[in-house]
C-alpha positions as a LaTeX table, in Angstrom:
\begin{tabular}{lrrr}
\hline
Residue & $x$ (\AA) & $y$ (\AA) & $z$ (\AA) \\
\hline
Unk1 & 0.15 & $-0.16$ & $-0.03$ \\
Unk2 & 1.12 & 3.29 & $-1.01$ \\
Unk3 & 1.40 & 5.75 & 1.65 \\
Unk4 & $-1.71$ & 8.18 & 0.46 \\
Unk5 & $-0.80$ & 11.90 & 0.81 \\
Unk6 & 3.48 & 11.33 & 0.12 \\
Unk7 & 3.93 & 10.55 & $-3.27$ \\
Unk8 & 6.99 & 8.42 & $-3.27$ \\
Unk9 & 8.93 & 9.77 & $-5.77$ \\
Unk10 & 9.26 & 13.34 & $-4.21$ \\
Unk11 & 12.39 & 14.17 & $-2.88$ \\
Unk12 & 12.64 & 16.37 & $-0.47$ \\
Unk13 & 16.64 & 18.66 & $-0.32$ \\
Unk14 & 16.25 & 19.09 & 3.51 \\
Unk15 & 15.98 & 15.04 & 3.85 \\
Unk16 & 19.70 & 13.60 & 5.56 \\
Unk17 & 21.06 & 10.90 & 3.25 \\
Unk18 & 19.29 & 7.84 & 2.42 \\
Unk19 & 15.35 & 9.79 & 3.14 \\
Unk20 & 14.98 & 12.05 & 0.30 \\
Unk21 & 12.05 & 9.97 & $-1.29$ \\
Unk22 & 10.34 & 10.90 & 1.85 \\
Unk23 & 7.97 & 14.01 & 1.82 \\
Unk24 & 7.22 & 16.53 & 4.29 \\
Unk25 & 10.76 & 15.82 & 6.66 \\
Unk26 & 10.71 & 18.10 & 9.72 \\
Unk27 & 13.24 & 16.49 & 11.50 \\
Unk28 & 15.32 & 13.14 & 12.42 \\
Unk29 & 15.59 & 12.42 & 16.57 \\
Unk30 & 17.04 & 9.93 & 18.21 \\
Unk31 & 17.38 & 9.99 & 21.89 \\
Unk32 & 18.88 & 7.64 & 24.81 \\
Unk33 & 15.20 & 5.88 & 25.60 \\
Unk34 & 15.52 & 4.85 & 22.14 \\
Unk35 & 18.30 & 3.42 & 21.75 \\
Unk36 & 19.56 & 2.81 & 18.27 \\
Unk37 & 16.22 & 3.61 & 16.83 \\
Unk38 & 15.60 & 6.84 & 14.80 \\
Unk39 & 12.31 & 8.77 & 14.48 \\
Unk40 & 11.78 & 10.94 & 11.30 \\
Unk41 & 9.69 & 13.81 & 12.21 \\
Unk42 & 6.84 & 14.79 & 9.10 \\
Unk43 & 4.26 & 16.51 & 7.66 \\
Unk44 & 1.78 & 14.43 & 6.37 \\
Unk45 & $-1.17$ & 16.02 & 4.11 \\
Unk46 & $-4.06$ & 13.10 & 4.17 \\
Unk47 & $-4.41$ & 10.89 & 6.86 \\
Unk48 & $-6.77$ & 8.73 & 5.74 \\
Unk49 & $-5.72$ & 5.54 & 3.16 \\
Unk50 & $-7.76$ & 4.38 & 0.56 \\
Unk51 & $-7.09$ & 1.02 & $-0.65$ \\
Unk52 & $-7.27$ & 0.32 & $-4.05$ \\
Unk53 & $-9.99$ & $-1.88$ & $-4.88$ \\
Unk54 & $-7.16$ & $-3.68$ & $-7.08$ \\
Unk55 & $-5.35$ & $-4.97$ & $-3.50$ \\
Unk56 & $-5.23$ & $-8.14$ & $-2.90$ \\
Unk57 & $-6.18$ & $-7.61$ & 0.58 \\
Unk58 & $-9.06$ & $-4.70$ & 2.53 \\
Unk59 & $-9.85$ & $-3.74$ & $-1.54$ \\
Unk60 & $-11.25$ & $-0.05$ & $-1.23$ \\
Unk61 & $-11.32$ & 0.18 & 2.04 \\
Unk62 & $-9.55$ & 3.27 & 4.37 \\
Unk63 & $-6.75$ & 2.69 & 7.16 \\
Unk64 & $-4.59$ & 4.88 & 8.73 \\
Unk65 & $-1.07$ & 4.46 & 9.65 \\
Unk66 & 0.49 & 7.12 & 12.01 \\
Unk67 & 3.70 & 5.46 & 12.06 \\
Unk68 & 5.46 & 4.00 & 9.34 \\
Unk69 & 8.04 & 1.32 & 10.49 \\
Unk70 & 7.90 & $-0.85$ & 13.92 \\
Unk71 & 9.90 & $-1.10$ & 16.51 \\
Unk72 & 8.74 & $-4.59$ & 17.20 \\
Unk73 & 10.59 & $-6.22$ & 14.76 \\
Unk74 & 9.03 & $-8.87$ & 14.22 \\
Unk75 & 10.96 & $-11.10$ & 11.62 \\
Unk76 & 8.29 & $-12.85$ & 9.76 \\
Unk77 & 6.07 & $-9.27$ & 9.73 \\
Unk78 & 4.02 & $-8.54$ & 5.97 \\
Unk79 & 4.59 & $-5.07$ & 6.31 \\
Unk80 & 8.22 & $-5.47$ & 5.69 \\
Unk81 & 8.49 & $-4.78$ & 2.06 \\
Unk82 & 5.49 & $-1.22$ & 2.43 \\
Unk83 & 9.46 & 0.24 & 4.08 \\
Unk84 & 11.13 & 0.28 & 0.64 \\
Unk85 & 8.47 & 2.75 & $-0.95$ \\
Unk86 & 10.08 & 5.66 & 1.24 \\
Unk87 & 13.40 & 3.92 & $-0.04$ \\
Unk88 & 14.71 & 2.25 & 3.16 \\
Unk89 & 15.52 & $-1.53$ & 2.81 \\
Unk90 & 12.76 & $-3.81$ & 5.07 \\
Unk91 & 15.64 & $-5.25$ & 7.22 \\
Unk92 & 16.99 & $-3.91$ & 9.70 \\
Unk93 & 15.70 & $-0.08$ & 8.34 \\
Unk94 & 11.71 & $-1.25$ & 8.94 \\
Unk95 & 12.88 & $-2.20$ & 12.35 \\
Unk96 & 15.10 & 1.22 & 12.87 \\
Unk97 & 14.21 & 4.31 & 11.40 \\
Unk98 & 10.09 & 4.92 & 11.73 \\
Unk99 & 8.20 & 7.45 & 10.08 \\
Unk100 & 6.02 & 9.48 & 12.37 \\
Unk101 & 2.82 & 11.46 & 11.23 \\
Unk102 & 2.70 & 14.23 & 13.50 \\
Unk103 & 0.45 & 16.11 & 12.93 \\
Unk104 & $-1.36$ & 12.84 & 12.36 \\
Unk105 & $-4.88$ & 13.48 & 14.44 \\
Unk106 & $-5.73$ & 17.29 & 13.37 \\
Unk107 & $-5.04$ & 16.16 & 9.64 \\
Unk108 & $-7.61$ & 13.34 & 9.79 \\
Unk109 & $-10.29$ & 15.83 & 11.77 \\
Unk110 & $-10.44$ & 18.28 & 8.72 \\
Unk111 & $-10.87$ & 15.37 & 5.95 \\
Unk112 & $-13.32$ & 13.60 & 8.18 \\
Unk113 & $-15.31$ & 17.37 & 8.24 \\
Unk114 & $-14.59$ & 17.99 & 4.25 \\
Unk115 & $-16.12$ & 14.02 & 3.56 \\
Unk116 & $-19.41$ & 14.38 & 2.05 \\
Unk117 & $-19.18$ & 10.75 & 2.46 \\
Unk118 & $-17.63$ & 9.35 & 5.77 \\
Unk119 & $-15.57$ & 5.98 & 5.32 \\
Unk120 & $-17.98$ & 2.94 & 6.22 \\
Unk121 & $-15.00$ & 1.94 & 8.71 \\
Unk122 & $-11.34$ & 2.73 & 9.28 \\
Unk123 & $-8.53$ & 0.27 & 9.96 \\
Unk124 & $-5.74$ & 0.77 & 12.55 \\
Unk125 & $-2.83$ & $-1.65$ & 12.77 \\
Unk126 & $-3.11$ & $-3.20$ & 9.33 \\
Unk127 & 0.54 & $-2.27$ & 8.32 \\
Unk128 & 2.52 & $-1.58$ & 11.31 \\
Unk129 & 1.47 & $-1.25$ & 14.61 \\
Unk130 & $-0.87$ & 2.29 & 16.05 \\
Unk131 & 0.89 & 1.26 & 19.60 \\
Unk132 & 4.38 & 0.18 & 19.14 \\
Unk133 & 7.10 & 1.71 & 21.51 \\
Unk134 & 7.19 & 4.92 & 19.67 \\
Unk135 & 3.37 & 6.16 & 20.67 \\
Unk136 & 5.07 & 6.23 & 24.47 \\
Unk137 & 6.68 & 9.07 & 23.09 \\
Unk138 & 4.54 & 10.92 & 20.42 \\
Unk139 & 0.99 & 10.14 & 22.00 \\
Unk140 & $-1.15$ & 10.62 & 18.28 \\
Unk141 & $-3.25$ & 7.50 & 19.29 \\
Unk142 & $-5.08$ & 9.48 & 21.37 \\
Unk143 & $-6.59$ & 12.33 & 19.61 \\
Unk144 & $-7.01$ & 10.06 & 16.25 \\
Unk145 & $-9.60$ & 8.12 & 18.57 \\
Unk146 & $-11.34$ & 11.16 & 19.73 \\
Unk147 & $-11.29$ & 12.42 & 15.88 \\
Unk148 & $-12.95$ & 8.74 & 14.77 \\
Unk149 & $-15.57$ & 8.57 & 17.73 \\
Unk150 & $-16.79$ & 12.95 & 17.09 \\
Unk151 & $-16.89$ & 11.88 & 13.18 \\
Unk152 & $-19.71$ & 8.92 & 14.56 \\
Unk153 & $-16.84$ & 6.26 & 12.65 \\
Unk154 & $-16.39$ & 3.22 & 13.29 \\
Unk155 & $-12.92$ & 1.40 & 13.77 \\
Unk156 & $-11.21$ & $-1.18$ & 14.28 \\
Unk157 & $-7.47$ & $-1.56$ & 16.04 \\
Unk158 & $-5.24$ & $-4.40$ & 15.96 \\
Unk159 & $-2.28$ & $-4.65$ & 17.60 \\
Unk160 & 0.95 & $-6.19$ & 20.03 \\
Unk161 & 1.21 & $-3.41$ & 22.33 \\
Unk162 & 0.81 & $-3.05$ & 25.64 \\
Unk163 & 0.10 & 1.06 & 25.17 \\
Unk164 & $-3.43$ & 0.43 & 24.69 \\
Unk165 & $-4.26$ & 0.02 & 28.07 \\
Unk166 & $-3.17$ & 3.17 & 28.70 \\
Unk167 & $-6.38$ & 4.38 & 26.38 \\
Unk168 & $-8.90$ & 2.01 & 27.38 \\
Unk169 & $-11.04$ & 4.59 & 28.97 \\
Unk170 & $-10.96$ & 6.82 & 25.90 \\
Unk171 & $-12.12$ & 4.11 & 23.68 \\
Unk172 & $-14.57$ & 2.49 & 26.08 \\
Unk173 & $-16.20$ & 6.73 & 25.64 \\
Unk174 & $-15.38$ & 6.26 & 21.88 \\
Unk175 & $-17.73$ & 2.79 & 21.83 \\
Unk176 & $-20.87$ & 4.68 & 23.50 \\
Unk177 & $-21.08$ & 7.21 & 20.27 \\
Unk178 & $-19.62$ & 4.36 & 17.47 \\
Unk179 & $-19.02$ & 0.36 & 16.88 \\
Unk180 & $-15.55$ & $-0.37$ & 18.15 \\
Unk181 & $-13.88$ & $-3.54$ & 17.49 \\
Unk182 & $-9.86$ & $-3.77$ & 19.31 \\
Unk183 & $-7.66$ & $-7.20$ & 18.49 \\
Unk184 & $-4.48$ & $-8.10$ & 20.46 \\
Unk185 & $-2.01$ & $-10.08$ & 18.17 \\
Unk186 & $-0.71$ & $-13.62$ & 20.79 \\
Unk187 & 0.51 & $-16.27$ & 19.09 \\
Unk188 & 3.95 & $-17.37$ & 20.82 \\
Unk189 & 3.85 & $-18.61$ & 24.94 \\
Unk190 & 7.51 & $-19.21$ & 24.63 \\
Unk191 & 9.52 & $-16.44$ & 26.13 \\
Unk192 & 12.85 & $-17.32$ & 24.61 \\
Unk193 & 11.30 & $-18.17$ & 20.71 \\
Unk194 & 9.03 & $-14.47$ & 20.88 \\
Unk195 & 12.26 & $-13.15$ & 22.50 \\
Unk196 & 14.35 & $-14.21$ & 19.45 \\
Unk197 & 11.14 & $-13.70$ & 16.61 \\
Unk198 & 9.61 & $-10.24$ & 17.43 \\
Unk199 & 12.21 & $-8.66$ & 20.22 \\
Unk200 & 10.49 & $-5.16$ & 20.05 \\
Unk201 & 7.14 & $-7.00$ & 21.59 \\
Unk202 & 6.53 & $-6.67$ & 25.03 \\
Unk203 & 5.74 & $-10.92$ & 26.24 \\
Unk204 & 2.84 & $-13.14$ & 26.33 \\
Unk205 & 2.36 & $-12.08$ & 29.56 \\
Unk206 & 1.66 & $-8.93$ & 29.52 \\
Unk207 & $-0.27$ & $-9.14$ & 25.87 \\
Unk208 & $-2.84$ & $-11.54$ & 28.17 \\
Unk209 & $-3.19$ & $-8.91$ & 30.92 \\
Unk210 & $-3.85$ & $-5.92$ & 28.63 \\
Unk211 & $-6.83$ & $-8.98$ & 27.38 \\
Unk212 & $-7.41$ & $-9.05$ & 31.03 \\
Unk213 & $-8.18$ & $-5.05$ & 31.45 \\
Unk214 & $-9.66$ & $-4.88$ & 27.80 \\
Unk215 & $-12.70$ & $-7.35$ & 29.00 \\
Unk216 & $-12.71$ & $-5.75$ & 32.45 \\
Unk217 & $-13.98$ & $-2.53$ & 31.03 \\
Unk218 & $-16.62$ & $-4.43$ & 29.19 \\
Unk219 & $-15.16$ & $-4.12$ & 25.55 \\
Unk220 & $-14.79$ & $-7.57$ & 23.50 \\
Unk221 & $-11.76$ & $-8.12$ & 22.58 \\
Unk222 & $-10.70$ & $-10.70$ & 19.19 \\
Unk223 & $-6.87$ & $-12.07$ & 19.68 \\
Unk224 & $-4.97$ & $-13.07$ & 16.32 \\
Unk225 & $-3.21$ & $-16.30$ & 16.82 \\
Unk226 & $-0.97$ & $-14.78$ & 13.99 \\
Unk227 & 1.52 & $-16.09$ & 12.68 \\
Unk228 & 1.12 & $-19.63$ & 13.76 \\
Unk229 & 5.12 & $-20.70$ & 13.00 \\
Unk230 & 5.51 & $-23.90$ & 11.54 \\
Unk231 & 7.31 & $-26.30$ & 13.53 \\
Unk232 & 7.92 & $-24.05$ & 16.43 \\
Unk233 & 4.19 & $-23.17$ & 16.97 \\
Unk234 & 2.10 & $-25.45$ & 15.49 \\
Unk235 & 1.67 & $-28.43$ & 17.47 \\
Unk236 & $-1.68$ & $-30.50$ & 19.22 \\
Unk237 & $-0.13$ & $-29.58$ & 22.31 \\
Unk238 & 1.39 & $-25.57$ & 21.09 \\
Unk239 & $-2.27$ & $-24.94$ & 19.80 \\
Unk240 & $-4.20$ & $-25.93$ & 22.49 \\
Unk241 & $-2.04$ & $-24.09$ & 25.63 \\
Unk242 & $-2.37$ & $-21.27$ & 23.45 \\
Unk243 & $-5.58$ & $-21.26$ & 22.81 \\
Unk244 & $-6.74$ & $-22.80$ & 26.15 \\
Unk245 & $-4.55$ & $-19.05$ & 27.78 \\
Unk246 & $-6.49$ & $-16.95$ & 25.33 \\
Unk247 & $-10.04$ & $-18.61$ & 26.63 \\
Unk248 & $-8.76$ & $-17.71$ & 30.12 \\
Unk249 & $-7.48$ & $-14.63$ & 29.84 \\
Unk250 & $-11.07$ & $-13.46$ & 27.94 \\
Unk251 & $-11.09$ & $-13.73$ & 24.51 \\
Unk252 & $-13.58$ & $-13.14$ & 22.42 \\
Unk253 & $-12.92$ & $-14.37$ & 19.35 \\
Unk254 & $-9.74$ & $-16.29$ & 18.15 \\
Unk255 & $-8.92$ & $-15.49$ & 14.88 \\
Unk256 & $-5.75$ & $-17.71$ & 13.41 \\
Unk257 & $-3.30$ & $-16.62$ & 10.25 \\
Unk258 & $-0.41$ & $-19.45$ & 9.10 \\
Unk259 & 2.37 & $-18.03$ & 8.21 \\
Unk260 & 2.80 & $-16.01$ & 5.38 \\
Unk261 & 6.24 & $-15.39$ & 3.75 \\
Unk262 & 6.49 & $-12.95$ & 0.28 \\
Unk263 & 9.71 & $-11.78$ & $-1.04$ \\
Unk264 & 12.21 & $-10.59$ & 0.43 \\
Unk265 & 10.63 & $-12.00$ & 4.20 \\
Unk266 & 10.59 & $-15.32$ & 3.24 \\
Unk267 & 14.48 & $-14.29$ & 2.75 \\
Unk268 & 14.79 & $-12.77$ & 6.20 \\
Unk269 & 13.12 & $-15.05$ & 8.15 \\
Unk270 & 15.26 & $-18.27$ & 6.62 \\
Unk271 & 18.09 & $-16.36$ & 7.58 \\
Unk272 & 16.59 & $-16.32$ & 10.70 \\
Unk273 & 15.44 & $-19.48$ & 10.64 \\
Unk274 & 19.41 & $-20.62$ & 9.64 \\
Unk275 & 20.88 & $-18.99$ & 12.53 \\
Unk276 & 18.61 & $-20.42$ & 15.07 \\
Unk277 & 16.96 & $-23.22$ & 13.85 \\
Unk278 & 18.88 & $-24.81$ & 10.94 \\
Unk279 & 16.90 & $-28.01$ & 12.00 \\
Unk280 & 14.67 & $-26.75$ & 10.19 \\
Unk281 & 15.22 & $-25.26$ & 7.25 \\
Unk282 & 14.96 & $-28.55$ & 5.19 \\
Unk283 & 11.23 & $-28.57$ & 6.11 \\
Unk284 & 10.69 & $-24.98$ & 5.11 \\
Unk285 & 12.16 & $-25.69$ & 1.78 \\
Unk286 & 9.46 & $-27.98$ & 1.17 \\
Unk287 & 6.81 & $-26.29$ & 2.98 \\
Unk288 & 7.24 & $-23.58$ & 1.23 \\
Unk289 & 7.95 & $-24.67$ & $-2.24$ \\
Unk290 & 5.55 & $-23.21$ & $-4.44$ \\
Unk291 & 5.76 & $-19.47$ & $-2.93$ \\
Unk292 & 4.45 & $-17.05$ & $-0.19$ \\
Unk293 & 2.03 & $-19.93$ & 1.97 \\
Unk294 & 2.42 & $-23.34$ & 3.09 \\
Unk295 & 1.32 & $-26.08$ & 1.56 \\
Unk296 & $-2.31$ & $-26.88$ & 1.35 \\
Unk297 & $-2.35$ & $-30.05$ & 3.07 \\
Unk298 & $-0.34$ & $-28.54$ & 5.69 \\
Unk299 & $-3.41$ & $-25.92$ & 6.54 \\
Unk300 & $-5.95$ & $-28.13$ & 5.89 \\
Unk301 & $-4.35$ & $-30.06$ & 8.59 \\
Unk302 & $-3.04$ & $-26.89$ & 11.57 \\
Unk303 & $-6.90$ & $-25.34$ & 10.79 \\
Unk304 & $-8.24$ & $-28.46$ & 11.76 \\
Unk305 & $-5.90$ & $-28.99$ & 14.96 \\
Unk306 & $-7.28$ & $-25.01$ & 15.64 \\
Unk307 & $-10.89$ & $-25.74$ & 15.21 \\
Unk308 & $-10.60$ & $-28.74$ & 17.39 \\
Unk309 & $-9.01$ & $-26.52$ & 20.04 \\
Unk310 & $-11.45$ & $-23.76$ & 19.63 \\
Unk311 & $-14.76$ & $-26.51$ & 20.71 \\
Unk312 & $-12.46$ & $-27.80$ & 23.62 \\
Unk313 & $-12.30$ & $-24.09$ & 25.19 \\
Unk314 & $-15.66$ & $-22.95$ & 24.03 \\
Unk315 & $-14.28$ & $-20.07$ & 21.69 \\
Unk316 & $-16.34$ & $-19.51$ & 18.28 \\
Unk317 & $-15.12$ & $-20.80$ & 15.40 \\
Unk318 & $-14.44$ & $-18.19$ & 12.86 \\
Unk319 & $-16.63$ & $-16.53$ & 10.34 \\
Unk320 & $-16.49$ & $-14.24$ & 7.01 \\
Unk321 & $-18.01$ & $-12.11$ & 9.33 \\
Unk322 & $-15.95$ & $-12.23$ & 11.95 \\
Unk323 & $-13.19$ & $-11.90$ & 9.65 \\
Unk324 & $-14.87$ & $-8.86$ & 8.14 \\
Unk325 & $-14.90$ & $-6.86$ & 11.44 \\
Unk326 & $-11.19$ & $-6.47$ & 11.11 \\
Unk327 & $-11.64$ & $-5.69$ & 7.13 \\
Unk328 & $-10.05$ & $-8.51$ & 6.11 \\
Unk329 & $-11.30$ & $-9.76$ & 3.24 \\
Unk330 & $-8.68$ & $-11.33$ & 1.55 \\
Unk331 & $-6.91$ & $-13.37$ & 4.41 \\
Unk332 & $-10.01$ & $-15.83$ & 5.94 \\
Unk333 & $-7.95$ & $-18.96$ & 5.80 \\
Unk334 & $-9.68$ & $-21.77$ & 3.98 \\
Unk335 & $-11.73$ & $-24.27$ & 6.34 \\
Unk336 & $-10.98$ & $-27.25$ & 6.89 \\
Unk337 & $-11.67$ & $-30.54$ & 5.76 \\
Unk338 & $-11.85$ & $-34.21$ & 7.22 \\
Unk339 & $-8.89$ & $-35.64$ & 4.83 \\
Unk340 & $-6.69$ & $-32.90$ & 6.86 \\
Unk341 & $-6.95$ & $-35.71$ & 9.45 \\
Unk342 & $-4.16$ & $-37.64$ & 8.02 \\
Unk343 & $-2.30$ & $-35.83$ & 6.03 \\
Unk344 & 1.53 & $-36.12$ & 5.28 \\
Unk345 & 3.48 & $-34.31$ & 8.29 \\
Unk346 & 6.18 & $-31.89$ & 7.57 \\
Unk347 & 7.98 & $-31.80$ & 10.91 \\
\hline
\end{tabular}
């Protein structure tokens, strides 16, 4: 997805070296509090991003991305290639060169006031996380939440960040005016694995506590078990433990997603595997031999395990309506089938 309102071919002669394609750049900031991270503060011309009707995911929908790049540094993150639209890399740059739209809330209010027809729904967290660590410094989300609530525009938020707890009262007030859908991403319970593969994220324990806090405030919260990692988090025992923990913490729904490896991210992820779990590399090469998605038989088998775990723990089975609450058209998992129980094991 292009950065709406910021032409990627525009050149700012005052930009730092390597950042000439980031229009609207005001300054670049480094602070000891965020060691190794540079914030590039920009004045955005637009807050709302209208996804093209031809897009594979969320065609025709509206999103808001207050940040570009993400300090969560998840090795598998599908959004990494979007950093290349800014003239930066999808590896270390994505994790350490964070673009901040400092005026996003003010611009959003102006855009909503001008629109004759308001968006049916706006999604946050579809590209990079709105509650990543930078939000603790810039506090952009309160203004965004208030602008959407005041304009009576329904919205959804998906995050791995526990900082959303700061805004629970504000979200609850917004939910009195408009439909608000909240989602947390929790898929790795093992602390060592989580620290290795998503090093900038809060622990699963902290995210489960955030889920409990959201539910205690009377708000629904969907959990994205995303992504499930072949050979690392996909065994029957691991899936059952994950779904059980989510059910115990009060998840309203659980939406699973399997690991998706597009070009660039695939190479990055395989490099991590080679360093951390070289024993799994041959299996992954077979599993992802045909491209970005895992072998179809594997997918069926894992979704069957997930379905069984959801039933066991009393959680609803995801359907199209559940996915569309978060505007995930194009990502809906294929339903499990009976033959999945006998599919060959790759790991």
